[in-house]
TORKOL-4160 file (C-alpha; in steps of 0.2 Angstrom, whole numbers, padded with zeros to 4 digits, m for minus):
255
<pt num="1" X="m0010" Y="0064" Z="0092"/>
<pt num="2" X="m0012" Y="0048" Z="0084"/>
<pt num="3" X="m0002" Y="0033" Z="0083"/>
<pt num="4" X="m0004" Y="0020" Z="0066"/>
<pt num="5" X="0005" Y="0007" Z="0065"/>
<pt num="6" X="0013" Y="0000" Z="0048"/>
<pt num="7" X="0020" Y="m0015" Z="0046"/>
<pt num="8" X="0036" Y="m0016" Z="0034"/>
<pt num="9" X="0043" Y="m0032" Z="0027"/>
<pt num="10" X="0059" Y="m0033" Z="0016"/>
<pt num="11" X="0058" Y="m0053" Z="0007"/>
<pt num="12" X="0071" Y="m0062" Z="m0001"/>
<pt num="13" X="0067" Y="m0074" Z="m0015"/>
<pt num="14" X="0074" Y="m0092" Z="m0008"/>
<pt num="15" X="0069" Y="m0102" Z="m0025"/>
<pt num="16" X="0064" Y="m0101" Z="m0041"/>
<pt num="17" X="m0001" Y="m0089" Z="m0047"/>
<pt num="18" X="m0027" Y="m0078" Z="m0045"/>
<pt num="19" X="m0042" Y="m0063" Z="m0046"/>
<pt num="20" X="m0041" Y="m0045" Z="m0038"/>
<pt num="21" X="m0054" Y="m0040" Z="m0026"/>
<pt num="22" X="m0061" Y="m0028" Z="m0039"/>
<pt num="23" X="m0071" Y="m0019" Z="m0026"/>
<pt num="24" X="m0060" Y="m0007" Z="m0021"/>
<pt num="25" X="m0064" Y="0003" Z="m0011"/>
<pt num="26" X="m0059" Y="0020" Z="m0016"/>
<pt num="27" X="m0063" Y="0017" Z="m0032"/>
<pt num="28" X="m0078" Y="0029" Z="m0033"/>
<pt num="29" X="m0067" Y="0044" Z="m0027"/>
<pt num="30" X="m0070" Y="0059" Z="m0037"/>
<pt num="31" X="m0053" Y="0058" Z="m0046"/>
<pt num="32" X="m0046" Y="0073" Z="m0040"/>
<pt num="33" X="m0049" Y="0069" Z="m0023"/>
<pt num="34" X="m0042" Y="0053" Z="m0025"/>
<pt num="35" X="m0026" Y="0062" Z="m0033"/>
<pt num="36" X="m0025" Y="0073" Z="m0016"/>
<pt num="37" X="m0027" Y="0058" Z="m0005"/>
<pt num="38" X="m0013" Y="0048" Z="m0014"/>
<pt num="39" X="m0002" Y="0065" Z="m0014"/>
<pt num="40" X="m0004" Y="0064" Z="0004"/>
<pt num="41" X="0001" Y="0048" Z="0007"/>
<pt num="42" X="0018" Y="0051" Z="m0005"/>
<pt num="43" X="0021" Y="0065" Z="0008"/>
<pt num="44" X="0019" Y="0056" Z="0023"/>
<pt num="45" X="0027" Y="0040" Z="0019"/>
<pt num="46" X="0039" Y="0042" Z="0004"/>
<pt num="47" X="0056" Y="0047" Z="0015"/>
<pt num="48" X="0053" Y="0029" Z="0023"/>
<pt num="49" X="0048" Y="0020" Z="0010"/>
<pt num="50" X="0064" Y="0027" Z="0001"/>
<pt num="51" X="0074" Y="0023" Z="0015"/>
<pt num="52" X="0069" Y="0005" Z="0014"/>
<pt num="53" X="0072" Y="0002" Z="m0004"/>
<pt num="54" X="0090" Y="0009" Z="m0004"/>
<pt num="55" X="0095" Y="m0003" Z="0011"/>
<pt num="56" X="0091" Y="m0015" Z="m0002"/>
<pt num="57" X="0100" Y="m0007" Z="m0016"/>
<pt num="58" X="0091" Y="0001" Z="m0032"/>
<pt num="59" X="0104" Y="0001" Z="m0046"/>
<pt num="60" X="0106" Y="0008" Z="m0063"/>
<pt num="61" X="0102" Y="m0006" Z="m0076"/>
<pt num="62" X="0089" Y="m0016" Z="m0063"/>
<pt num="63" X="0071" Y="m0020" Z="m0067"/>
<pt num="64" X="0060" Y="m0016" Z="m0055"/>
<pt num="65" X="0041" Y="m0018" Z="m0052"/>
<pt num="66" X="0028" Y="m0007" Z="m0042"/>
<pt num="67" X="0013" Y="m0012" Z="m0039"/>
<pt num="68" X="0001" Y="m0001" Z="m0035"/>
<pt num="69" X="0009" Y="0013" Z="m0043"/>
<pt num="70" X="m0007" Y="0027" Z="m0036"/>
<pt num="71" X="0000" Y="0045" Z="m0041"/>
<pt num="72" X="0018" Y="0037" Z="m0047"/>
<pt num="73" X="0032" Y="0045" Z="m0034"/>
<pt num="74" X="0041" Y="0029" Z="m0031"/>
<pt num="75" X="0038" Y="0023" Z="m0050"/>
<pt num="76" X="0047" Y="0040" Z="m0053"/>
<pt num="77" X="0061" Y="0039" Z="m0040"/>
<pt num="78" X="0064" Y="0019" Z="m0048"/>
<pt num="79" X="0067" Y="0027" Z="m0064"/>
<pt num="80" X="0079" Y="0038" Z="m0059"/>
<pt num="81" X="0089" Y="0025" Z="m0050"/>
<pt num="82" X="0089" Y="0013" Z="m0064"/>
<pt num="83" X="0092" Y="0024" Z="m0079"/>
<pt num="84" X="0090" Y="0021" Z="m0097"/>
<pt num="85" X="0098" Y="0004" Z="m0096"/>
<pt num="86" X="0085" Y="m0001" Z="m0084"/>
<pt num="87" X="0066" Y="m0005" Z="m0083"/>
<pt num="88" X="0053" Y="0000" Z="m0070"/>
<pt num="89" X="0035" Y="m0008" Z="m0073"/>
<pt num="90" X="0020" Y="0001" Z="m0064"/>
<pt num="91" X="0005" Y="m0009" Z="m0061"/>
<pt num="92" X="m0011" Y="m0003" Z="m0055"/>
<pt num="93" X="m0031" Y="m0007" Z="m0060"/>
<pt num="94" X="m0033" Y="0014" Z="m0064"/>
<pt num="95" X="m0020" Y="0022" Z="m0072"/>
<pt num="96" X="m0025" Y="0038" Z="m0073"/>
<pt num="97" X="m0010" Y="0047" Z="m0064"/>
<pt num="98" X="0002" Y="0039" Z="m0071"/>
<pt num="99" X="m0002" Y="0042" Z="m0090"/>
<pt num="100" X="0011" Y="0054" Z="m0092"/>
<pt num="101" X="0026" Y="0044" Z="m0085"/>
<pt num="102" X="0021" Y="0029" Z="m0097"/>
<pt num="103" X="0039" Y="0031" Z="m0106"/>
<pt num="104" X="0055" Y="0023" Z="m0105"/>
<pt num="105" X="0062" Y="0017" Z="m0093"/>
<pt num="106" X="0044" Y="0016" Z="m0086"/>
<pt num="107" X="0033" Y="0006" Z="m0093"/>
<pt num="108" X="0014" Y="0008" Z="m0085"/>
<pt num="109" X="0002" Y="m0009" Z="m0085"/>
<pt num="110" X="m0017" Y="m0004" Z="m0082"/>
<pt num="111" X="m0024" Y="m0018" Z="m0074"/>
<pt num="112" X="m0024" Y="m0034" Z="m0063"/>
<pt num="113" X="m0006" Y="m0039" Z="m0057"/>
<pt num="114" X="m0013" Y="m0057" Z="m0062"/>
<pt num="115" X="m0016" Y="m0054" Z="m0078"/>
<pt num="116" X="0003" Y="m0047" Z="m0081"/>
<pt num="117" X="0010" Y="m0060" Z="m0093"/>
<pt num="118" X="0024" Y="m0053" Z="m0099"/>
<pt num="119" X="0040" Y="m0061" Z="m0101"/>
<pt num="120" X="0049" Y="m0052" Z="m0086"/>
<pt num="121" X="0056" Y="m0053" Z="m0070"/>
<pt num="122" X="0063" Y="m0041" Z="m0058"/>
<pt num="123" X="0076" Y="m0036" Z="m0047"/>
<pt num="124" X="0066" Y="m0026" Z="m0034"/>
<pt num="125" X="0047" Y="m0027" Z="m0031"/>
<pt num="126" X="0039" Y="m0014" Z="m0021"/>
<pt num="127" X="0020" Y="m0013" Z="m0015"/>
<pt num="128" X="0013" Y="m0001" Z="m0002"/>
<pt num="129" X="m0003" Y="m0002" Z="0006"/>
<pt num="130" X="m0011" Y="m0014" Z="m0008"/>
<pt num="131" X="m0013" Y="m0030" Z="m0001"/>
<pt num="132" X="m0025" Y="m0026" Z="0012"/>
<pt num="133" X="m0037" Y="m0021" Z="0000"/>
<pt num="134" X="m0036" Y="m0037" Z="m0008"/>
<pt num="135" X="m0046" Y="m0053" Z="m0002"/>
<pt num="136" X="m0034" Y="m0066" Z="m0013"/>
<pt num="137" X="m0017" Y="m0060" Z="m0005"/>
<pt num="138" X="m0010" Y="m0077" Z="m0005"/>
<pt num="139" X="m0013" Y="m0078" Z="m0025"/>
<pt num="140" X="m0005" Y="m0061" Z="m0027"/>
<pt num="141" X="0011" Y="m0065" Z="m0017"/>
<pt num="142" X="0013" Y="m0081" Z="m0027"/>
<pt num="143" X="0013" Y="m0070" Z="m0043"/>
<pt num="144" X="0025" Y="m0059" Z="m0035"/>
<pt num="145" X="0036" Y="m0073" Z="m0030"/>
<pt num="146" X="0036" Y="m0079" Z="m0049"/>
<pt num="147" X="0040" Y="m0061" Z="m0055"/>
<pt num="148" X="0055" Y="m0060" Z="m0044"/>
<pt num="149" X="0072" Y="m0063" Z="m0048"/>
<pt num="150" X="0080" Y="m0078" Z="m0039"/>
<pt num="151" X="0091" Y="m0066" Z="m0026"/>
<pt num="152" X="0081" Y="m0052" Z="m0029"/>
<pt num="153" X="0071" Y="m0041" Z="m0015"/>
<pt num="154" X="0054" Y="m0037" Z="m0011"/>
<pt num="155" X="0048" Y="m0023" Z="0000"/>
<pt num="156" X="0028" Y="m0025" Z="0006"/>
<pt num="157" X="0023" Y="m0010" Z="0018"/>
<pt num="158" X="0005" Y="m0014" Z="0025"/>
<pt num="159" X="m0005" Y="m0007" Z="0039"/>
<pt num="160" X="m0010" Y="m0015" Z="0054"/>
<pt num="161" X="m0029" Y="m0003" Z="0059"/>
<pt num="162" X="m0033" Y="m0012" Z="0074"/>
<pt num="163" X="m0016" Y="m0004" Z="0083"/>
<pt num="164" X="m0023" Y="0014" Z="0078"/>
<pt num="165" X="m0028" Y="0027" Z="0093"/>
<pt num="166" X="m0030" Y="0042" Z="0100"/>
<pt num="167" X="m0017" Y="0046" Z="0112"/>
<pt num="168" X="m0021" Y="0065" Z="0115"/>
<pt num="169" X="m0028" Y="0068" Z="0133"/>
<pt num="170" X="m0046" Y="0074" Z="0127"/>
<pt num="171" X="m0062" Y="0065" Z="0128"/>
<pt num="172" X="m0060" Y="0052" Z="0111"/>
<pt num="173" X="m0077" Y="0040" Z="0111"/>
<pt num="174" X="m0078" Y="0048" Z="0091"/>
<pt num="175" X="m0061" Y="0042" Z="0089"/>
<pt num="176" X="m0062" Y="0024" Z="0095"/>
<pt num="177" X="m0081" Y="0025" Z="0086"/>
<pt num="178" X="m0074" Y="0029" Z="0070"/>
<pt num="179" X="m0059" Y="0017" Z="0072"/>
<pt num="180" X="m0071" Y="0003" Z="0074"/>
<pt num="181" X="m0079" Y="0007" Z="0059"/>
<pt num="182" X="m0066" Y="0006" Z="0048"/>
<pt num="183" X="m0061" Y="m0011" Z="0055"/>
<pt num="184" X="m0078" Y="m0014" Z="0053"/>
<pt num="185" X="m0079" Y="m0009" Z="0036"/>
<pt num="186" X="m0064" Y="m0021" Z="0030"/>
<pt num="187" X="m0071" Y="m0035" Z="0039"/>
<pt num="188" X="m0087" Y="m0035" Z="0030"/>
<pt num="189" X="m0078" Y="m0033" Z="0014"/>
<pt num="190" X="m0071" Y="m0048" Z="0019"/>
<pt num="191" X="m0053" Y="m0039" Z="0022"/>
<pt num="192" X="m0042" Y="m0039" Z="0035"/>
<pt num="193" X="m0039" Y="m0022" Z="0045"/>
<pt num="194" X="m0023" Y="m0030" Z="0055"/>
<pt num="195" X="m0018" Y="m0038" Z="0039"/>
<pt num="196" X="0002" Y="m0029" Z="0042"/>
<pt num="197" X="0005" Y="m0041" Z="0057"/>
<pt num="198" X="0001" Y="m0057" Z="0047"/>
<pt num="199" X="0010" Y="m0052" Z="0031"/>
<pt num="200" X="0027" Y="m0061" Z="0038"/>
<pt num="201" X="0018" Y="m0080" Z="0039"/>
<pt num="202" X="0009" Y="m0076" Z="0023"/>
<pt num="203" X="0026" Y="m0071" Z="0014"/>
<pt num="204" X="0034" Y="m0087" Z="0023"/>
<pt num="205" X="0019" Y="m0098" Z="0016"/>
<pt num="206" X="0021" Y="m0094" Z="m0003"/>
<pt num="207" X="0042" Y="m0098" Z="m0002"/>
<pt num="208" X="0050" Y="m0081" Z="0002"/>
<pt num="209" X="0063" Y="m0079" Z="0016"/>
<pt num="210" X="0058" Y="m0065" Z="0027"/>
<pt num="211" X="0074" Y="m0056" Z="0030"/>
<pt num="212" X="0068" Y="m0039" Z="0040"/>
<pt num="213" X="0054" Y="m0036" Z="0047"/>
<pt num="214" X="0051" Y="m0018" Z="0054"/>
<pt num="215" X="0038" Y="m0011" Z="0062"/>
<pt num="216" X="0034" Y="0009" Z="0061"/>
<pt num="217" X="0022" Y="0020" Z="0073"/>
<pt num="218" X="0016" Y="0035" Z="0065"/>
<pt num="219" X="0016" Y="0045" Z="0080"/>
<pt num="220" X="0009" Y="0063" Z="0073"/>
<pt num="221" X="m0004" Y="0078" Z="0075"/>
<pt num="222" X="m0020" Y="0078" Z="0068"/>
<pt num="223" X="m0012" Y="0088" Z="0055"/>
<pt num="224" X="0002" Y="0081" Z="0050"/>
<pt num="225" X="0007" Y="0066" Z="0041"/>
<pt num="226" X="m0003" Y="0048" Z="0041"/>
<pt num="227" X="m0016" Y="0058" Z="0053"/>
<pt num="228" X="m0019" Y="0068" Z="0036"/>
<pt num="229" X="m0021" Y="0051" Z="0025"/>
<pt num="230" X="m0034" Y="0046" Z="0038"/>
<pt num="231" X="m0045" Y="0060" Z="0038"/>
<pt num="232" X="m0043" Y="0063" Z="0019"/>
<pt num="233" X="m0049" Y="0043" Z="0018"/>
<pt num="234" X="m0062" Y="0048" Z="0031"/>
<pt num="235" X="m0070" Y="0060" Z="0020"/>
<pt num="236" X="m0070" Y="0049" Z="0006"/>
<pt num="237" X="m0076" Y="0033" Z="0014"/>
<pt num="238" X="m0090" Y="0042" Z="0024"/>
<pt num="239" X="m0106" Y="0032" Z="0017"/>
<pt num="240" X="m0095" Y="0017" Z="0019"/>
<pt num="241" X="m0092" Y="0020" Z="0040"/>
<pt num="242" X="m0109" Y="0027" Z="0041"/>
<pt num="243" X="m0115" Y="0010" Z="0034"/>
<pt num="244" X="m0108" Y="m0001" Z="0047"/>
<pt num="245" X="m0121" Y="0008" Z="0061"/>
<pt num="246" X="m0103" Y="0011" Z="0072"/>
<pt num="247" X="m0103" Y="0028" Z="0069"/>
<pt num="248" X="m0113" Y="0045" Z="0069"/>
<pt num="249" X="m0111" Y="0061" Z="0056"/>
<pt num="250" X="m0106" Y="0070" Z="0074"/>
<pt num="251" X="m0093" Y="0057" Z="0076"/>
<pt num="252" X="m0085" Y="0059" Z="0060"/>
<pt num="253" X="m0087" Y="0077" Z="0061"/>
<pt num="254" X="m0078" Y="0077" Z="0077"/>
<pt num="255" X="m0065" Y="0066" Z="0071"/>
């Protein structure tokens, strides 16, 4: 079994911006394989994500922003909630899986969040596993701060890979090596593998008020949930993991 800790935060705007790290680690992943990896994330995470969004409400007529829309499941859910009088903006650098969604109330923006310059503000903003892949998180949070309406809500979900571990009582040196390689890969790219635990302070530094912090531990079997996501990510990032020098091909196969 595997324990993977994801930190979840709801924030409210108290008052009322900046280059993305373009070296996205999954950018070179084959289209069909990346789509399947994103779908695994949706299958593992959407029920919990939707429960978070329902806690802050997503109502007819509202304007919502999905930052890092991926394969589009949460964008579609938001659109169902806000209805024809509402608006959902889906932002992603690569929108190849969102093209069939680009019709009202959904508007797809292909590019960097920091380049989004339309005169709009949002009642609800959501992002999942996005900031951990960017070096300039403070600038991105400042942009989100500027886009959120006074009194609006933002839900952010970010992982803490430093907390991942195998708990099945079998020999696990290969598992530890792979997780060390995952963390080293992030650090080598100037990223923070434990970003989820650091997010509340960055949020408050931006000017948000942190309303709720929740930590969700994904305790699951190796062929379920987040463990399946981690397996798919390992297949996609095999060369990057090997390049750290911390893991062998055999370790990856066992993992």
